[in-house]
C-alpha positions, 0 to 999 in steps of 0.5 A, a space after each residue: 621328823 628325825 631320820 633314824 637309820 634302819 636296822 640292818 636286820 630290817 634292811 635285810 628283810 626288805 632286800 629279801 622281800 624285794 628279791 622274792 617279789 622280783 622272782 615271782 614277777 619273773 615267774 608270772 611274766 614267763 608263764 604268761 608268755 608261754 600261755 599266750 604263745 600256745 605252748 600249753 593245752 588249757 589243762 596244762 596252762 591251768 596247772 601252771 597257774 596253780 604251780 605258780 600260786 604254790 610257789 608264790 605262797 612259799 615266798 609269801 605265806 598267807 597271801 592267798 588273797 593277794 595272789 587271787 586279786 593281783 595275778 589270777 585275773 591276768 592268768 585267766 585273761 591270758 587263758 581266755 584269750 589264748 583258748 578263745 573262751 569268750 
């Protein structure tokens, strides 16, 4: 097995992907905190989720399913708990 150097353009793409992922995690964490703090009505909270989904798809085009599998359940749980929808 040889350790070939990674081309600079690939390294740059990886850095950008990591930066985008950190930014998305920041947005998600911030929104979850705001939802759980009760800063929004239920309608506003649902709109925040859709806004973050739109932003996620700008950062990661074509990854709708990934967002819906990874982040939507977290948001749904926060909204359910915050607005006592059990």
